[in-house]
N, C-alpha and C positions, 0 to 999 in steps of 0.2 A: 360769810358761808360759801359764796361762790369762789372766793380766793382759795379756801381750803380744798374744794373739789378740784380746781385746776392743779393744785400741787399734787393731789393724789394721782391724777391722770399722768402728770410728768414723771413721778416716781415709778408708776406702773410701766410706762413706756421704756424707761431707762432699764428696768429689770428684764423686760422682754428682749431688748436689743443688746443685752450685754454679751460680750464674746471676748475670750482672752486674746491678747495681742503679744506676739513674740518679739522681743527687742534684743538690745545688747545685754549679754550676760554680765552681771556684776563681777567685778574682780575681787571676790571675797576670800580667795584662798590666801593663806599666810605666805609672806615672802620667804621666811625661813622655815625649815621643817621642825617638827617638835623634837625635843631632846630624847635620845634613846633611853629606854629603862635601864636601871642598874641591875645587873644579875647578882643573885646571892653569891656569897663567898664560896669559891670552888665549883661553881656551875658555869656553863658556857652562856655567853651573852646571846639573847635571841636575835635572829636576823630581822632587821627592820628595813622595809623598802623605803628608799629615799624618794620623796616626791619632788618633781621638778616644778617650780612655780611657773604659772602661766605668764607669758610675755604680754606686755601692755599693747594696746591697739585694738582695731576693729576685729570682731569675731569672724570665723570662717563663713557663718551664715550670711553676714552682711557682704563680704567681699566675694561671695560665691566661689569659694575654693572647692574644686571637685576633682576626683581621680582622673576623670576623662580629659581634663585640661592640663594637668601637671603630672607627668610621669615620674617614675623613680629615677634615681641616679644611674647613669650608664656611660658608655663611651662618648667622647666629645668629638664630633665631626664638623669642623669649620666649613662653611660654605661661603664662597666669594663669587663675584661676577666681574668679568673683564669686557671692555669695549675696545676694539682695535681697528686699525686701517693699515693696509699693506699695498705696495706697488713694486713692480719689477719686470724684467724682461722675460719673455717666453720663447722657447726654442722648439718648434715642432720637428718631428723626425718620423721615420718609418717608411715602409714601402708602399703604403696605401696611396690612393689618388691625392687626397688633400694633404697627406703627410709630406709628399714630395713636391707639391705645387705651392705651398704656403711658405713664406719667409718669416724670419724672426719678427716678433711683435711685443706687445705690452699687455700685462695683466694687472687689474685692480681688484682689491678684495677688501671687504669690510664685514664685520660680524661681531658676535658676542660669544664669550666662552664662560661656562660655568664650572668652577673647580671644587671638587669634594676632597678636602685635605684629610690626612690622618692627624692624629693627635699631636705628634711632634712637629707638624708642618714641614715634613721633609719630602713628602710625595703627595700627588693628587691625581685623581681621575678627572678627566676633562670631557665635557660635552660642548662641541663647537657647532654653531649655527651661523651661516655666512652667505653672502652673495659675491660672486666672482664674475668679472667681465674680461674677456680677452679679444683683442683686435689684432689681426695679422693680415698683411698684404700679400698679394700673389707674386711669385717669381716671374722674371721677364723671360719666360720660356715660350709663351704663346701657344700652349697646348690647347687643342680644341676638344670639346666634349659634346656628345649628343645630349641635348636638353630640350624639353617640351615646356613652353610657356604660353600663357594666354595674355594677349594684349587687346584691350577694348573688345573683348568677346571673341577675338580671332585666335585660333590655335596655330602656333608657330613651332615647327619642329626643326631645331638646329641640328645639323649633321645628317640630313635626310632630304631626299628629292633634290639634290644639287645644291642645297643650302649649306654654307660652311657651319662647322660646329661653333659653340659659344666658348669664349675665353673668360678666365676668372679675373675679377677685380680685387676684392678683398673679402675677408671673413670676419664676422663679429658674433661672439657667443656669450650668452648671459645665462648663468645657472645659479640655482639655489642648492646649497649643500648642507649636509649634517654629518658630523664626524665624532668619533670617540677616540680619546688619546690618553696619554699618561705623561706627567711631568715629574721631574726629579730635581731636588736642590742638594747637590753634593757637598756644598760648603755650609754656609749659614742657612737656617730654616727661613721659610717664607714670612714668618712674623718677627724676624730680627729688625732692629732699628737701623742697621747699616746697609749699604748697597750689597746685593748678592747676585749670584748667577744661577740660572736654571737651564735645563734642556729637556726636550720632550719629543715624542713621536705620536702620529695619529693616522687613522685610516677612515675613509668614509665614501659617500656617494653624492652625486649631484644630478639635478634634473632641470632642464630649461629649454632654450630655443637657440637656433642658429640662423643668422641672416648672411646669405652669400650673394655678393654683388657680381653681376655679369657685365662685360663691356658692351655687348650687343643688344641687351634687353634689360628688362627690370630685374630686381633681385628675386632670389628664391629664399624661402623660409622653411624650417623643418623643426620638429621636436627632437631633442637629443638627450642622452644620458651619459654619465661619466663616473668612473671609479678613480680614486686618488689615494696616495699615501705620501706623507711628508715627515721631515725632521725640522726642529727649530732650536735656536739658542738665543736667550734673552738676558739682558741685564736689568734688574729691578732697583728702583731708587724710591725709598719712602719720602712722601711729601705730605706732611700733616696726617689727615685721615685717609689719604689716597696713596696708591703705589703706582708710579709711573714705570713703564717698561718699553724697551726698544731692543731690537735684534734682527736676525736674519732667519729666513726659512727657505729650504729647498724642497721642491715638490715634484713628483711624477704623477701624470694624469693620462688616462686612456679615455677618449671620447668616442662613444658609439653614435654613428650618423650614417644616413643614406641620402643626404640632401642632394648629392650630385650623381652618385652611382651607389651600388651596394657596397663598394669598397671605398667609402668616404670616411672611415675611422681615422682618428688622429691621435698620435702619441706626442707628448711634449714634456719638457723639463722647464720649470718656472722657478725663478729666484725672487723672493720678496724681501723688501726692507719694511719691517713692521714697527709700529709705534701704537701705544694705547695706555689705558689706565684701568686699575683694579680698585674696587671699593667693596 
């Protein structure tokens, strides 16, 4: 008797907790559509919609296929990233103070480029983020400049009160830059399996610091800004899933600085030998 009562409670609990569970839809649709009906003699055959059978596999409910995650067909815009390193001589010029006091030096540059190609891979918009360091020594002119420095809490004014002016040692500039450019592939496209040639141009700005060494005292530091524009020419060589590239770049830059005087701006032409990889 007790056993029957237990089974009654089990059946009652199962009925109260019953809920439908959604799972994989059965693939019950026919593989081939039903045959079209035959029209009577002399009459037009009725238009019958052909049903496309459902493909096998998991349902959209299980794989969570949503419109928000899978857009419709549209233009294909390939996106690639390049890492590169460049080095070369830097030639300062101009009538400003540092422009005429500094001699030729060396620049080193490293960064990343993001390329937004068109569908044929013949052109690309480029966003360039980089760091550049330029070191230039002073010419042997011995030009003296009025400079105020602090050594061990003591204020020293060079070029004043009978004290000779300070002379330059060397200059070191380090800047972070962002630029926008355009690349062209006049021959084979960028996705070709053979080596190809490209050229491009870009413009941008930089922000960083400058360290100016003095022969008579400690160095000076200041925050500087720069504007630049450049042209480049590269050869690309496919290598497995990577693309190696090497080439040259010519760049003009104007650096705004008042580290020595208000006329401490510098113009320079830099030539870089570049090498890098795209993936």
